[in-house]
C-alpha positions in Angstrom: 69.2 91.9 112.4 72.9 92.8 112.3 73.8 96.4 112.5 75.5 98.2 109.6 78.7 100.1 110.1 76.7 103.3 109.8 74.2 102.4 112.4 76.9 101.2 114.8 79.1 104.3 114.5 76.2 106.7 114.9 75.1 104.9 118.1 78.6 104.8 119.4 79.0 108.5 118.8 75.7 109.2 120.5 76.7 107.1 123.5 80.3 108.3 124.0 80.4 111.8 122.5 83.7 113.4 121.5 84.6 114.6 118.0 82.1 113.5 115.4 84.2 111.5 113.0 81.4 109.2 111.8 81.2 110.7 108.3 85.0 110.2 108.0 84.7 106.5 108.8 81.9 106.0 106.3 84.1 107.6 103.5 87.1 105.4 104.5 84.8 102.4 104.3 83.8 103.4 100.8 87.5 103.7 99.8 88.2 100.2 101.2 85.2 98.8 99.3 86.7 100.1 96.1 90.2 98.8 97.0 88.7 95.4 97.7 87.3 95.3 94.1 90.7 96.3 92.7 92.5 93.7 94.7 90.0 90.9 93.9 90.2 91.8 90.2 94.0 92.1 90.2 95.0 89.4 87.7 91.9 89.9 85.6 92.7 93.7 85.3 96.3 93.2 84.4 97.6 95.1 87.5 99.7 92.4 89.1 103.5 92.6 89.4 105.8 95.6 89.9 105.4 99.2 88.8 108.4 101.1 87.5 108.8 103.2 90.7 110.0 103.1 94.3 108.4 104.6 97.5 110.2 106.8 100.0 111.7 103.7 101.7 113.4 102.7 98.5 111.1 99.7 98.1 110.0 98.8 94.6 106.2 99.4 94.4 103.7 96.9 93.2 101.2 98.2 90.5 98.4 97.8 93.1 100.4 99.9 95.6 100.1 102.8 93.2 96.5 102.1 92.3 95.3 101.7 95.9 97.2 104.8 97.0 95.5 106.8 94.2 92.0 105.5 95.3 92.4 106.1 99.0 94.0 109.6 98.5 91.5 110.8 95.9 88.4 109.5 97.7 89.3 111.1 101.0 90.7 114.3 99.6 87.5 115.3 98.0 85.4 114.8 101.2 86.5 118.2 102.6 87.1 116.5 106.0 90.9 116.7 106.0 93.5 119.4 106.3 96.1 117.0 105.1 96.8 113.4 104.1 100.0 111.3 104.4 100.6 107.9 102.9 103.4 105.4 103.3 103.7 105.5 99.5 104.3 109.2 99.2 107.5 111.1 100.2 105.7 114.1 101.7 102.2 114.9 103.0 99.7 115.2 100.2 98.5 118.8 99.8 94.8 119.2 99.4 94.0 120.5 95.9 93.0 124.1 95.4 89.3 124.6 95.5 88.6 121.7 97.9 87.5 122.6 101.3 90.0 121.9 104.1 88.7 120.2 107.2 89.8 119.7 110.8 91.5 116.3 110.6 94.6 114.5 109.3 94.6 111.0 107.7 97.6 108.8 107.6 97.5 105.4 105.9 99.2 102.4 104.3 96.9 101.8 101.3 98.1 98.2 100.7 99.9 96.5 103.6 101.5 93.2 102.7 101.5 94.0 98.9 104.4 91.5 98.4 101.7 88.8 98.9 99.4 90.1 96.2 100.8 88.0 93.4 100.3 84.8 95.4 96.8 85.5 96.5 97.5 85.9 100.2 95.5 88.3 102.4 96.5 92.0 102.3 95.0 95.1 103.8 94.7 98.8 104.3 95.7 100.5 107.6 94.6 104.0 108.6 94.7 106.5 111.5 92.7 109.7 112.0 94.3 112.6 114.0 93.1 116.1 114.9 94.6 118.8 112.7 96.2 121.6 114.6 95.4 124.0 111.7 94.0 124.0 108.2 97.5 124.3 106.6 99.5 121.5 108.3 103.2 121.1 108.0 105.0 117.8 108.5 105.5 118.6 112.2 101.7 118.7 112.6 101.4 115.1 111.6 104.0 113.9 114.2 101.6 113.2 117.0 102.1 110.2 119.4 99.7 107.3 119.0 97.8 108.3 122.2 96.3 111.2 120.3 94.7 109.1 117.6 90.9 109.6 117.2 90.5 106.3 115.3 92.7 103.5 114.2 91.6 100.8 111.8 92.3 98.4 109.0 90.6 96.6 106.2 91.4 93.0 105.4 91.0 91.7 101.9 90.9 87.9 102.2 88.2 85.3 101.8 85.9 88.1 102.8 86.5 91.8 103.2 86.5 93.0 106.8 87.0 96.4 108.5 88.2 96.4 112.1 88.4 99.7 114.0 88.5 101.5 117.3 87.6 105.0 118.3 88.8 104.4 121.9 85.8 102.4 123.0 86.7 98.9 122.2 87.3 97.1 118.9 84.7 95.9 116.5 84.8 94.1 113.2 82.5 94.5 110.2 82.2 92.2 107.2 81.4 93.5 103.7 78.1 92.1 102.4 78.9 91.8 98.7 75.2 91.7 97.9 74.2 94.9 99.6 77.6 96.7 99.5 77.3 97.4 103.3 79.8 96.6 106.1 77.8 94.7 108.7 78.8 94.2 112.4 80.0 90.6 112.7 82.7 90.7 115.4 81.5 93.0 118.2 83.8 93.6 121.2 86.8 91.8 119.9 89.2 90.9 122.7 92.7 89.3 122.7 93.2 86.4 125.1 95.9 87.2 127.7 97.5 83.9 127.2 98.6 82.2 124.0 100.6 79.4 122.5 101.3 81.0 119.1 104.0 83.5 118.0 104.7 85.1 114.7 108.1 86.2 113.6 110.4 86.0 110.6 112.8 83.3 111.7 115.2 84.0 108.8 116.4 87.1 110.8 117.1 85.1 113.9 120.9 85.6 113.8 120.4 89.4 113.8 118.0 89.6 116.8 119.0 91.1 120.2 119.5 88.7 123.1 116.0 89.2 124.7 114.2 88.2 121.5 116.6 85.3 121.0 115.8 84.1 124.5 112.1 84.3 124.1 111.9 82.6 120.8 114.2 79.8 121.9 111.9 79.2 124.9 108.9 79.0 122.6 110.6 76.6 120.2 111.6 74.3 123.1 108.2 74.6 124.7 107.7 72.1 127.5 111.2 70.8 127.0 112.6 74.3 127.7 110.8 75.2 130.9 107.6 76.6 129.5 104.3 75.1 130.6 103.2 74.5 127.0 104.3 73.9 123.5 104.0 76.8 120.9 103.1 77.0 117.3 104.7 79.5 114.9 102.9 81.5 112.3 104.2 84.0 109.7 102.2 85.6 106.8 104.4 88.7 106.1 101.3 90.8 106.1 100.8 92.9 109.3 97.0 93.1 108.8 96.7 89.3 108.5 98.9 88.8 111.5 97.1 91.2 113.8 93.7 90.0 112.6 94.6 86.4 113.6 95.7 87.6 117.0 92.5 89.5 117.5 90.5 86.4 116.6 92.4 83.8 118.7 95.4 85.4 120.4 99.1 85.3 119.7 102.2 87.4 119.6 103.5 89.3 116.5 107.1 90.4 116.5 109.1 92.5 114.1 111.9 93.4 116.5 115.0 95.5 116.2 117.8 93.6 114.4 121.4 94.3 113.4 121.0 93.4 109.7 120.6 97.1 108.8 122.1 99.3 111.6 120.6 102.4 109.9 117.0 101.3 110.7 115.6 101.2 114.2 113.0 98.7 113.0 111.1 97.5 110.0 107.5 98.8 110.5 106.4 102.4 110.1 105.3 104.1 113.3 102.7 106.5 111.8 101.2 104.2 109.2 101.4 100.7 110.8 102.6 100.6 114.4 100.4 103.3 115.9 97.0 102.4 114.5 97.6 98.7 115.1 98.8 99.4 118.6 95.6 101.4 119.3 93.5 98.4 118.2 95.5 95.9 120.1 95.4 97.9 123.4 91.7 98.5 123.0 91.3 94.7 122.6 93.1 94.0 125.9 96.5 93.4 124.4 99.9 95.1 124.7 102.1 96.8 122.1 105.7 97.6 122.7 109.1 98.1 121.1 110.4 95.9 123.9 111.5 99.0 125.8 108.7 101.5 125.3 104.9 101.6 124.8 104.6 102.3 121.1 101.7 104.7 121.5 103.8 107.0 123.7 106.6 107.4 121.2 107.0 111.0 120.0 107.5 110.7 116.2 110.5 112.3 114.8 109.7 111.8 111.1 106.8 110.9 108.9 108.3 107.6 107.8 110.0 106.7 111.1 110.4 102.9 111.7 110.1 101.2 115.0 110.5 97.6 116.4 107.1 96.1 117.1 106.1 93.4 119.6 102.3 93.1 120.1 99.5 90.8 121.1 98.5 88.7 124.1 99.3 90.6 127.3 101.1 87.9 129.3 103.5 86.9 126.5 104.3 90.5 125.4 104.9 91.4 129.1 107.4 88.4 129.2 109.3 89.7 126.2 109.4 93.2 127.7 110.7 91.9 131.0 113.6 90.2 129.1 114.5 93.5 127.5 114.5 94.9 131.1 117.0 92.3 132.1 114.6 90.2 134.2 
């Protein structure tokens, strides 16, 4: 009989020790279960389309962005596990309400990654990261911890089935929501990314803005055997980081959202705290590599809650090749 998420996490905690964050993970799973219902009922509930608001990045929010942020924030605030919460959808850290116990941890999250795909029924997800809180009244600086200090990184994928994939530093495991019992069940134990791949994912419309190392790599992939590589490549692009990373975990590949010159004020597109760090934790634990092209993402010292970074992650041998091009090899 397949193990439930609860059974698996308790056993993992017993085996490896360390901070007991099992209850935190169970509550996050409950939040993701509620978000799955909201996403699946989107059109029926009249919550598709845009809200009359923007997030801190100046992006127009979807109605479901607001709804899922409210669900995830409220559900986890009232647990008493956290000293503070920070969301991609909020300008500043969320202050725990008066009268609610403050805990020993910090939670950072993107409540609905890929929300631009919601209206066309393409997979979206929730990304989260758990950190140790330095104190019970955290300031912004207390959230700015490098990815190597994460206690847990994970995501929920809302697609043909709802899945939760996470790591606590002891490998990567995937759990599928059983809609009849309401439990997440272990279906993908010990997920590993193949070191070699013949797939890459990138937004080709930005090609003219890329730096030379990325231009070189993609050109090689496009030419395949005709360009000196030993194989031909396929390109994929979903515009949902959760969907892209999940595909790579299942069958390998490289996902790239590199630096480009389209907007010189931005170092990259993806947010370090809410997207790049937790996904890098997962990818590395699954045997892959995650880099900006010049630096291991999980070693970056954050300088802001909404800091953006270039992201190149996935199958080791291909990411290493892209990094070598950035090094001038």
